[in-house]
C-alpha positions in Angstrom: -1.7 -8.8 -2.2 -1.6 -11.0 -5.1 -2.3 -14.2 -3.0 -5.2 -13.1 -0.8 -7.2 -16.2 -1.3 -4.3 -18.7 -0.8 -3.2 -16.4 2.4 -6.8 -16.5 3.8 -7.1 -20.3 3.0 -3.8 -21.0 5.0 -4.3 -18.7 7.6 -8.2 -19.1 8.2 -7.8 -18.7 12.0 -6.7 -15.2 11.7 -9.2 -12.4 12.2 -8.0 -10.1 9.6 -5.6 -7.2 9.9 -5.8 -3.7 11.0 -4.8 -2.6 7.5 -7.2 -3.3 4.8 -5.8 -3.0 1.2 -9.3 -2.1 -0.2 -10.1 0.5 2.4 -6.6 1.9 3.3 -4.2 0.9 0.4 -2.4 3.3 -1.6 -3.5 2.2 -5.1 -6.1 -0.1 -6.7 -6.3 -3.8 -6.0 -5.2 -5.7 -9.2 -5.9 -9.1 -9.6 -4.8 -10.3 -13.0 -2.2 -9.6 -15.5 -4.5 -7.9 -18.1 -5.6 -5.5 -15.5 -2.2 -4.8 -14.3 -0.8 -4.1 -17.9 -4.0 -1.9 -18.4 -3.3 0.2 -15.2 0.3 0.7 -16.1 -0.6 1.9 -19.6 -3.2 4.2 -17.9 -0.6 5.5 -15.4 2.0 6.2 -18.2 -0.6 8.3 -20.0 -1.2 10.4 -16.9 2.5 11.0 -16.3 2.6 8.5 -13.2 0.5 10.8 -11.0 -1.1 9.1 -8.0 -4.8 9.5 -7.8 -5.9 12.1 -5.2 -7.8 9.5 -2.8 -4.4 7.5 -2.7 -2.4 10.6 -1.8 -4.9 11.4 0.9 -4.7 8.1 2.4 -0.7 8.2 2.2 -1.0 11.6 4.0 -3.1 10.1 6.9 -1.2 6.9 7.2 2.4 8.3 7.3 2.8 10.6 10.1 6.1 12.2 9.1 7.5 12.6 5.5 10.8 14.2 6.5 13.2 11.7 5.4 14.6 11.2 9.0 13.1 7.8 9.6 16.5 6.1 9.9 17.7 8.8 12.2 14.6 8.3 14.6 15.0 4.6 14.6 18.8 4.9 15.4 18.1 7.3 18.1 15.4 5.2 19.7 17.6 2.1 19.8 20.6 4.0 21.2 18.8 4.7 24.6 
């Protein structure tokens, strides 16, 4: 969420979201270009492996990982 400060400023009446990028997100929060480049280089050096804590968050967040999401959506709309 590259524009968090702008978003919060323009939507100050909102009370937040159910999803916190910091607590629930699937990777580090990067706030500037230099940080981003360094993180990309770091991931290149680690063969693009996702860190364990982010893998765990993904497993908890996504109920199913069976590649049948489109089929489920189609069937639910068909009724």
